[in-house]
C-alpha positions in Angstrom: 0.1 0.1 0.2 1.3 3.6 -0.6 1.1 5.7 2.5 1.4 9.6 2.1 2.4 10.9 5.6 1.9 14.7 5.8 2.7 17.7 8.3 -0.3 20.1 6.5 0.1 23.8 6.2 -0.9 26.5 8.7 0.2 29.9 9.1 3.2 29.7 7.4 6.2 28.2 9.4 4.2 26.4 12.2 6.3 24.3 14.4 3.8 21.5 14.9 5.9 18.5 16.7 6.6 20.7 19.8 5.1 20.4 22.9 3.6 23.8 22.6 3.0 24.3 18.7 2.7 28.0 16.8 4.7 30.0 14.9 8.0 30.7 17.1 9.7 33.9 17.3 13.0 32.4 17.3 12.2 30.8 13.9 12.0 27.3 15.3 11.3 24.6 13.2 10.9 21.1 14.4 11.0 17.7 12.5 8.1 15.8 12.3 9.9 12.9 14.6 6.5 11.1 15.4 5.5 11.0 11.5 9.0 10.0 10.6 8.5 7.4 13.3 5.5 6.1 11.9 6.5 6.2 8.3 9.9 4.2 9.0 7.6 1.1 10.4 5.4 1.5 7.4 8.5 1.0 4.8 9.7 -1.7 7.1 6.3 -3.5 6.7 6.6 -3.4 3.1 4.4 -0.3 2.4 5.5 2.3 -0.1 6.0 5.7 1.5 6.1 9.3 1.1 7.0 12.4 3.9 6.0 15.6 3.1 6.6 18.5 5.8 4.4 21.7 4.4 5.4 24.0 6.9 9.3 23.8 6.8 9.2 23.4 3.2 6.9 26.3 3.2 4.5 24.1 0.6 1.0 26.0 0.4 -1.7 23.8 0.4 -2.2 23.8 -3.8 1.3 22.5 -3.5 0.7 20.1 -1.3 -2.7 18.5 -3.3 -0.4 18.5 -6.1 2.3 16.4 -4.2 -0.1 14.0 -3.2 -1.7 13.7 -6.5 1.5 12.9 -8.3 2.1 10.1 -5.5 -1.2 8.9 -5.2 -1.2 7.0 -2.0 -3.8 4.6 -1.0 -3.8 6.4 2.7 -3.1 9.6 4.1 -1.9 10.2 7.6 -2.3 13.8 8.8 -0.7 15.2 12.0 -2.8 17.5 14.0 -2.4 19.8 17.0 -4.9 21.8 18.9 -4.4 25.5 17.4 -4.1 24.0 13.9 -7.3 21.1 14.1 -10.1 23.1 12.5 -7.5 24.0 9.7 -6.2 20.5 9.4 -9.8 19.1 8.9 -10.4 21.3 6.1 -7.1 19.8 4.6 -8.4 16.7 5.0 -11.7 17.8 3.1 -9.7 19.0 0.1 -7.3 15.9 0.0 -10.3 13.5 0.0 -11.8 15.8 -2.8 -8.6 15.1 -5.1 -8.6 11.3 -4.0 -11.8 10.1 -3.2 -10.8 6.5 -3.0 -7.7 7.3 -0.5 -8.4 6.6 3.3 -7.4 9.5 5.7 -6.1 8.7 9.3 -5.7 11.7 11.7 -3.1 11.4 14.4 -1.7 13.7 17.3 -1.9 14.7 20.8 -5.3 16.7 20.1 -7.1 14.1 18.4 -6.1 11.4 21.0 -8.1 13.4 23.3 -10.9 14.3 21.3 -11.4 11.6 18.8 -14.9 11.5 19.1 -15.5 15.4 18.4 -12.8 15.1 15.3 -15.0 12.0 13.8 -18.3 13.7 14.3 -17.3 17.0 12.9 -15.9 15.8 9.5 -16.6 12.9 7.5 -13.8 13.3 5.2 -11.4 11.8 8.1 -11.8 8.0 8.0 -9.7 7.0 11.2 -8.1 8.3 14.5 -4.7 6.6 15.4 -4.9 7.1 19.2 -1.9 7.6 21.3 1.4 6.3 20.2 0.3 5.5 16.2 3.8 3.8 15.1 2.6 0.3 14.7 -1.6 1.5 14.4 -1.0 3.3 11.1 0.8 -0.1 9.6 -1.9 -1.8 11.2 -4.6 -0.3 9.3 -2.9 -0.3 6.3 -2.5 -4.2 6.5 -5.7 -4.6 7.6 -7.2 -2.3 4.5 -4.9 -4.5 1.9 -6.2 -7.9 3.4 -9.9 -6.7 3.9 -9.8 -7.9 7.6 -12.2 -6.0 10.2 -10.8 -2.8 11.6 -12.1 -3.6 15.6 -9.1 -5.7 16.2 -6.6 -3.0 15.7 -5.9 -1.5 18.9 -5.5 2.1 19.1 -8.0 3.4 16.7 -11.2 5.2 16.5 -13.5 5.0 13.5 -17.2 5.0 12.1 -19.6 2.1 12.3 -22.7 3.1 10.4 -23.7 6.4 12.3 -21.9 5.0 15.7 -18.2 6.5 16.7 -16.5 3.1 17.7 -12.8 3.4 19.9 -11.0 0.4 20.0 -9.0 -1.1 23.2 -6.1 1.0 24.0 -2.7 0.4 22.2 0.0 -0.7 24.9 2.8 1.8 25.0 6.0 0.2 23.2 7.9 -1.1 25.5 11.4 -2.4 23.3 11.9 0.9 21.3 15.0 -0.6 19.7 12.3 -2.6 17.8 11.8 0.7 16.2 13.8 1.7 12.8 15.8 4.8 13.0 14.2 7.8 11.6 17.6 9.8 10.6 17.3 8.0 7.1 13.9 9.0 6.8 15.1 12.7 7.5 17.5 12.2 4.5 15.2 10.6 2.1 12.3 13.2 2.4 13.6 16.3 4.3 16.1 19.0 4.0 18.1 19.7 7.0 18.4 23.5 5.9 14.5 24.2 6.4 14.7 22.9 10.3 16.1 25.7 13.0 16.5 25.3 17.1 18.3 28.2 18.1 19.6 26.4 21.2 21.6 24.3 18.6 24.5 24.4 16.0 22.8 24.8 12.9 21.9 22.7 10.7 21.1 20.1 13.5 18.9 16.7 13.4 16.3 16.1 16.3 16.5 12.3 17.2 14.2 10.7 20.0 16.0 8.5 22.6 13.3 7.5 24.7 9.5 8.2 25.4 7.6 9.3 28.5 8.5 11.2 31.3 8.3 10.1 35.2 7.2 13.6 36.2 3.6 14.2 36.7 3.6 18.1 35.6 -0.2 18.6 35.1 0.4 20.6 31.8 2.9 18.8 29.8 1.4 17.3 26.9 3.3 14.3 25.5 3.6 12.7 29.1 -0.2 13.6 30.0 -1.8 12.6 26.8 0.3 10.3 24.6 3.4 9.0 26.3 2.6 8.4 30.0 4.7 9.0 33.6 7.3 6.5 32.8 10.8 7.0 30.5 11.0 4.4 28.3 14.3 4.5 26.3 16.4 2.8 23.5 19.8 1.0 24.6 22.5 3.5 24.5 24.0 0.9 21.7 21.0 1.6 19.2 21.3 5.7 20.0 24.7 5.6 19.6 24.8 3.6 16.3 21.7 6.2 14.7 24.4 9.0 16.0 27.0 7.3 14.1 25.0 7.2 10.9 23.9 10.7 11.1 27.8 11.8 11.5 29.0 9.5 8.6 25.7 9.9 6.1 24.5 13.3 6.9 27.8 15.5 6.4 26.1 19.1 6.6 24.7 18.2 10.2 26.6 19.8 12.9 24.6 18.8 16.1 22.0 16.4 17.4 19.1 17.8 19.3 17.6 15.1 21.4 13.7 15.7 22.0 13.0 13.5 25.0 11.0 15.2 27.5 13.5 14.2 30.4 16.8 12.6 28.7 18.4 11.8 32.3 15.1 10.4 33.9 17.5 7.1 34.2 20.7 8.0 35.4 22.2 4.6 34.9 21.4 4.6 31.2 22.4 8.5 30.8 25.8 7.2 32.4 26.2 4.5 30.1 25.2 6.4 27.1 27.6 9.2 27.9 30.4 6.2 28.2 29.4 5.0 25.1 29.5 8.5 23.0 33.0 8.7 24.0 33.9 5.2 23.2 32.3 5.0 19.6 34.2 8.5 19.1 30.7 10.6 18.2 32.1 13.8 17.2 28.8 15.7 17.0 27.9 17.9 20.2 24.5 17.1 21.5 21.4 19.0 23.1 18.8 17.1 25.5 16.2 18.4 28.1 16.8 17.7 31.5 15.4 18.3 35.0 16.8 20.2 37.8 16.8 16.6 39.8 20.1 15.2 38.0 22.7 14.7 39.9 26.3 16.2 39.4 28.2 13.3 38.3 25.4 12.2 36.0 25.4 15.9 34.6 29.3 15.8 34.7 29.1 12.5 32.4 26.8 14.1 29.7 28.8 17.3 29.6 32.1 15.3 28.8 30.4 13.4 26.3 29.3 16.5 24.3 26.2 18.0 26.0 26.7 21.4 25.4 23.2 23.3 26.1 20.0 22.1 27.8 16.8 23.3 28.0 15.2 23.2 31.6 11.6 23.8 33.2 12.0 25.9 36.0 8.6 27.2 35.3 8.0 29.6 38.6 9.9 31.4 41.0 7.2 30.3 44.0 7.3 27.1 45.7 3.5 26.9 46.1 3.0 27.4 42.6 5.4 24.6 41.6 3.7 22.4 44.1 0.3 23.0 42.6 1.6 22.2 39.1 3.4 18.9 40.7 6.9 20.1 39.3 8.3 17.9 41.6 10.8 20.8 42.7 11.7 23.7 44.5 14.1 27.2 44.2 16.9 25.5 45.8 17.1 22.4 43.5 16.8 24.9 40.5 19.7 26.8 41.8 21.8 23.8 42.7 21.0 22.8 39.2 22.3 25.8 37.4 25.1 26.2 39.6 26.2 22.9 38.5 25.7 23.5 35.1 27.6 26.6 35.6 30.3 24.8 37.3 30.7 22.6 34.5 30.5 25.3 31.7 27.5 23.7 30.4 24.8 26.3 28.8 21.1 26.2 30.0 18.0 27.5 28.3 15.4 28.5 31.2 12.0 27.7 30.6 9.6 29.8 32.4 5.7 29.6 32.3 2.9 31.7 34.0 -1.0 31.2 34.8 -0.7 28.3 37.2 -3.3 27.7 40.1 -2.6 30.2 42.8 -0.6 32.8 40.5 -0.9 36.5 41.1 1.3 39.2 40.0 3.6 38.6 43.0 4.3 35.4 41.8 4.8 35.9 38.2 7.4 39.1 39.5 9.1 36.2 41.6 9.6 34.1 38.5 11.3 36.7 36.8 13.6 37.6 39.8 14.3 34.0 39.8 15.6 33.9 36.1 17.5 37.0 36.5 19.3 35.3 39.7 20.0 31.7 38.3 21.4 33.4 34.8 20.5 31.1 32.1 22.1 31.4 28.8 18.7 32.1 27.3 14.9 32.2 28.5 11.9 32.1 27.3 8.3 33.1 28.9 5.3 31.5 28.4 1.7 31.7 29.1 0.3 28.1 30.4 -1.3 26.5 27.2 -3.8 23.9 28.8 -4.4 21.4 25.8 -7.0 18.9 25.5 -6.1 15.4 27.6 -4.3 17.0 30.1 -4.5 17.5 33.8 -4.6 21.5 33.1 -7.3 21.4 30.5 -9.5 19.6 33.0 -8.8 22.0 36.0 -9.2 25.3 34.0 -12.1 23.8 32.2 -14.0 22.9 35.3 -12.9 26.1 37.3 -14.2 28.2 34.5 -10.9 29.6 33.8 -10.9 28.8 30.2 -11.1 32.1 28.2 -12.3 30.9 25.0 -12.6 27.3 23.6 -12.5 28.2 20.2 -9.3 26.7 19.3 -9.1 28.8 16.2 -8.2 31.7 18.8 -5.5 29.9 20.7 -3.1 31.8 18.6 -2.7 35.2 17.6 -3.1 36.3 13.8 0.8 35.4 13.4 0.9 32.1 15.1 2.2 33.3 18.3 1.0 32.0 21.8 -1.5 33.5 23.2 -3.2 33.4 26.9 -6.5 31.6 26.9 -7.1 31.6 30.8 -8.5 33.9 32.8 -7.5 33.6 36.7 -8.6 35.4 39.7 -7.0 39.2 39.2 -5.2 38.2 36.1 -7.0 38.3 32.9 -5.2 36.8 29.7 -3.7 40.3 28.3 -2.2 40.7 31.9 -0.3 37.3 31.7 0.9 38.0 27.6 1.9 41.3 28.7 3.9 40.1 31.6 5.7 37.3 29.4 6.8 39.7 26.7 7.7 42.6 29.4 9.8 39.3 30.9 11.3 38.4 27.5 12.6 42.0 27.3 13.8 42.5 30.9 15.9 39.6 30.7 17.4 39.6 27.1 17.9 43.3 27.3 19.1 43.8 30.2 22.8 45.6 30.7 24.2 42.3 32.6 22.8 39.8 29.9 24.2 41.9 26.6 27.7 42.3 28.4 27.5 38.7 29.0 26.4 37.6 25.2 29.4 40.4 24.4 32.0 38.4 26.5 30.6 34.9 25.3 30.9 35.9 21.7 34.8 36.9 22.2 35.7 34.0 24.4 33.7 31.4 22.0 32.8 32.7 18.4 30.8 29.6 17.7 28.6 30.3 20.5 28.4 34.1 19.9 27.5 33.3 16.3 24.7 30.8 17.7 23.2 33.7 19.5 23.7 36.3 16.8 21.7 34.1 14.4 19.0 33.7 17.1 18.7 37.4 18.2 18.8 38.6 14.3 15.6 35.9 13.5 13.8 37.3 16.7 14.4 41.0 15.3 13.4 39.8 12.1 10.1 38.7 13.8 9.7 41.9 15.5 9.9 44.2 12.6 8.1 42.0 10.0 5.1 40.6 11.6 1.8 42.4 11.9 2.2 43.3 15.2 -1.6 43.6 15.3 -3.2 44.2 19.1 -4.5 41.3 20.2 -8.1 41.6 21.2 -9.5 41.0 24.5 -11.6 37.8 24.8 -14.1 40.0 26.9 -14.2 38.1 29.7 -15.4 39.0 32.9 -12.6 40.0 35.9 -12.7 37.3 38.7 -11.8 38.2 42.2 -9.1 35.9 44.1 -10.5 34.2 47.2 -8.3 34.2 50.2 -7.6 30.5 49.9 -6.4 31.2 46.1 -2.6 30.7 46.5 -3.1 27.5 48.9 -2.3 23.9 48.1 -5.0 22.3 45.6 -5.0 19.0 43.6 -5.6 19.4 40.0 -7.0 16.5 37.8 -5.1 13.9 36.4 -4.6 13.8 32.5 -5.4 11.0 30.1 -2.3 9.0 30.6 -2.3 9.6 34.2 -5.7 8.0 34.4 -5.0 5.1 32.2 -1.8 4.4 34.2 -3.2 4.5 37.6 -5.2 1.2 37.4 -1.7 -0.3 36.2 0.9 0.9 38.6 -0.1 1.3 42.4 2.6 3.2 42.9 1.9 6.0 41.0 -1.6 5.9 41.8 -0.2 6.3 45.5 1.8 9.4 44.3 -0.7 10.6 42.4 -3.3 10.6 45.6 -0.6 13.0 47.4 -1.4 15.6 45.0 2.1 16.8 44.5 4.6 13.9 44.5 6.7 13.1 41.6 8.1 9.5 40.7 11.8 9.5 41.8 14.6 9.4 39.3 16.5 6.4 39.2 
């Protein structure tokens, strides 16, 4: 069977695969790694594949339709996320019009959480692949080829007459070494110069070493909706072999970016990986996401193996806010991690968010003070985006704090993130304005500008990376339409006396599924703010 994998067009350079999709000010564009995984499996099963990434290659919908007609697939797989969901459904309609006999499968976090709404809304979509869909796509293709019943395929939803049917949940993939590499898929179908990640040397390639995260932060979309709260990783041998393949077969690549949610969740894995990188003489540096509870020895091992930059979710400078979001860390841990990283010469990108339960103007200012105090190499400030399927979405919807449930309005006209939560004494525009002000207050402070100048003199390679990132941000600032964000017109809420008290937030989709399977996780979730410990 011929299968077309599609990252559909939306708002120009719309980075769909990242945790909070949008048109990013820095110009960030993620690889479509989940589509690439499913495409690699399908080819391994004997299917003919094609992968097209419209936002990265700047393909319009008209160009996509021509591309698809030329390939003439029997099945089309469309990735969708919350902000682009309605537009993606329309793309499905137009694809069905040009290839009416081809089946359309929609995949992604949003349709995993809202499969029923998706099938009910758009008849052009034949099937939904729910959760990890690497094998689901091939199973559907195999069944269609052999005229077998779809009800035996786990992890999908479809129409049966007027009824909407969900099959049994697909178990999470335990042996990730069974999956074929995605780097060869990138090389065949994608141009690495179309992708950009301002924390890595360019051009870079994005790989996935593992899935899931053993923390239970209530807003994090991939662990909450798809991958769960247990870090499942490939073996170090498997990962290093793919790194060597990239090194030998993709000569333009200057860095490997690991997009795992928590790369060092398993410390023994991380240390063995670091040893093997050096033993096998991987020359490319790498980037990885980490948490603040990484011990110094593991951090040191990764640094010596080639880790040069890391993104860390500090989120808030207030311990009660951290508890309410179930972050599993506090300010002491945050400061210690950055001190360890600075001691090792490791760059840190600080991720900060505002809009959590208990948030006030004072706690937002505490977050900005923390960023200035710990001095990461760069920082981002975003409103909490409560995507369907997460505990955050359930919480804000339950409490009446969602400012708007029309997902088309969850981004600005330019595709930037827009606050969609209306908290007591904090309207959406208040949170948006703080994020813009905090970004400028951090990056345009005299200390930061002097630091970057000194860094450029001592390490021209890092200086050039920062300069390119800065120019991309400046270009975005000067060329976007900069329309004033219209207020949602929501009612101003007054904070109760208990607003900054500890609370328990709802569970996300994967927590609810895992609670019945993992008694230890169930007990920790009952505590409200506990986090599975790293091992």
